[in-house]
N, C-alpha and C positions, 0 to 999 in steps of 0.2 A: 587500548581503549579501557575505559573505567569499568566497562561491564566485565572485562576479563579478571577484575580483582573481587568479584562478588563472593567467591568462596572463601576468601581471606577474611571476611567480616560481614556483619549485617548492617550495611552502611546505607545511610540516607544522607549522602555527602552533599550539603547544601552550600559548602564552599571548599576551595582548594587553595586558600591564600597561604603564602609561605610565612613561617614564623622566623623572626629574627632570634639573636642570641644575646639579649640585654645582660647587664651586670645584674648581680643578685639584688642589689638595693633597688634598682629600678623596677625589676620584676615584682619584688615584694610590694612596692609602693602601688603600682598599677593593679596588683592582684587584690589589695584591699578595697579598690574601687567597685569590684564586682562580686566580692565574696562577703558580703555583710552577713551578720548573723541571721537566722531565720526570723527571729522576733523583730529585728530592725527592718526586714523586708516587709513583715506583715503590717506594719504601721502605714505604709504608703502604697501597698500593692493593690492594683486594679488591672484590668485588661492592658490598658495602655502601658503601664509600667512593666508588666509581664513581657510584652513586645520589646520594650526598650532594653530591658535587662538581658533578655535573650540575645539581642543584636550586640550588645556591649561585650557579652562572653564570646559569641560566635566569632565576631570580626576582630577581637582584640589580638594583635600580633605578638605582643610580649609574653603571653600566657602559654604555658606548657600544656599539652593535652591532659595531663593529670590535673593540673590547676582548673582547667575549663571543666572537667568532669565534676570536680568538687563544687565549683560555683553553680553548675547546673542542678546538681543534687540539692543545693540550698533553694534554688528557685523552684524546682519541683516540689519540695516540702511546702514552700509557701502558696504554690498553686493548689495543692491539696487542701489547705486550710481555707483558701478562698472559695474553693468549689464547694466545700462543706456548708458554706453560707449560701451559696448560689447554686444549688443542685441542678436546676433546669437551664442554666446558662450554656447555651450551645457553643458561643464563641469561646469561652474559658475551656470547655471540653477539647475543642479543636486545638487549642494552644497547649493544653496539657499534652496532648498527643504529639504535637510539633517539637516541644522542648525534649520530650522522651526519645523521639527519633533522632534529634541532634546529639544527645548524649550517646545513644547507641552507635552512631556513627563514629564516635571517638573511642568508645570502648572496644568494638569490634569483636570478631570471633563469636564463639558459643557463649561467652560471657554477656554478650549483647542481646541474646534471644529473649529473655524476660522483657526487657525494656521495649524491644521492637514489636514484641507481640502485643503488649499492653498499648503501645502507640496505635497499632492498627485497630485494636478493639475500640479505643476511644474515638478515633477518626470515623470508623464505620457507624459507630453509634451516633455521631453527630450527623451523618448523612440520613440516618432514619428519621432523626428529630426534625432536621430541616437541611435538605441537600443544597440549599441555595444560600446558606449562611456564609458571611464573609466572601460573597461572590465565588462560592465554590472552592475556596482555598483548600479545604480538606481533600478534594479530589486530586489536586496537584501533588500534595504530600503522599497521599496513598499511592498514586501512580509512581512515584520515585521509590517508595517502600517496595511495592510489588516488582518493580524493575530491578532494584539492585540487591534485594535479599536473594539468596540462593534458593532454588526450587527444591521439590522432593528429590531424595529422601532427607536433605539436610534442613530444609525449611519450607516456607509457603510461597516463595517467589513465583510470579506467573507473568510472563511478557504480554500475553493477550490481555490479562486483567488490568495490567499497567496502562496499556494503550487505551482501553475504554476509560479509565480515570483521567488520563491526560486529555482525551478528546472532550470529555465532559467539563473539564476545568476551563478549557479554552472557549467552549460554547457559552459557559456561564459568565465568563470575564474575557471577551475577545481582545480587549485592548490593556488588559492588565500586565504589569511587569512580571509577577510570579508565575501566572498561568502560561505565558509565552516562554519565559525562561525555562521552566521545567520540561515543556514539550520540546523546546528547542535542544536542550540537553539530551533528552531521549533520542531525538532524531540524530544528533551528532554521534552519540555512542553506537547508533545503528549504522553509521557511515553514510547517512543521507545528508551531506553537508550543504547542499543547495537549499533544501527545505529548512534545515536547521538554521542557516543564516537569515532566512525570512522571519523566523519567529524570534530570533535574538534581536533583530533590528526592531521588530514590533515591541519588544520587551523594553528597548532603550528609549522608544518613542512614548512610552506610558507616562501618564502625569506623575509629577515628583510628589513624594510623600513627605511633606515638609515637617511633619511631627516626628519623623523617624530618619534623622540624617545619617545615623551610622548604618542602619539597615539599608538605606537608599544607596549610599555610596558603596558599601560592601557588595551589594547585589550588581550594581553597575560595573564594578571592577570585574566580578565574575563573568558578567556577559561580554565585556570587551576582550577578556582573555580567550574566550571561546572564538569571538569573531576573529582575533588576531590569528589563532591557530588555523582557522579555516582559510583565511586569505593567504597564509603562508604555506599552504599545501603544495608540494612540489609534483603532485600527480593530478590528473583530471579529477574534478569533483564528480562524485557518484550522483547521478540523477535518478530519482524514482518518481512515479506519477504522483502529482499533487494530492495531498490528503483532502477528502472532502468532509468538512466539519459543519456544514450546514449554514455558513455564513460567508460574506464577501470579504 
């Protein structure tokens, strides 16, 4: 189970795609696509490009973890500059936290603590400002953070708090891909495969995000991977009482 790896790092693992081993020239060529200088990013940066660049980095199979971390650092720098101009923008605050959490999942260990703490802070601040922003996306990310980060005395992880965030995410976005994916992942890691399958299938049925093809396809691959693992279980699926989230 992924949960058993929490002590190894402060992970908000949004993907588990395998990386290839390309030639150096191919890797360098593709690296340039997602590691523009901060000044170049600033010229075109808005919320949509933040999301697109995050997806390019996260789901890029030919980049090493070190290269992805460097690319995310550039993106984080650009986000900070953009937020300085739009201090009250809740959506940018959410995505600042999201990108930091993605970086923390790659860094791992105690070195990731500052980034994951800051990500949590930004996401929780966004909920105070508007807990329904982006259909409650911050709740899903916070749920993943609280679930996958180790608890006391190492860090602040809290399974009960995580569950509350997952429930809120699905309540606010019952048919969304991300809300259902993250709750499904939580159920899967808890061994509740029957319920997990329900939410993974809901996630696959979500409307496509035409403006974000890389994010869309990457997330769907993650979901299909979980579904395949569930369907290939050679032991009886664990059945728990259905969770009551207040919607049909």
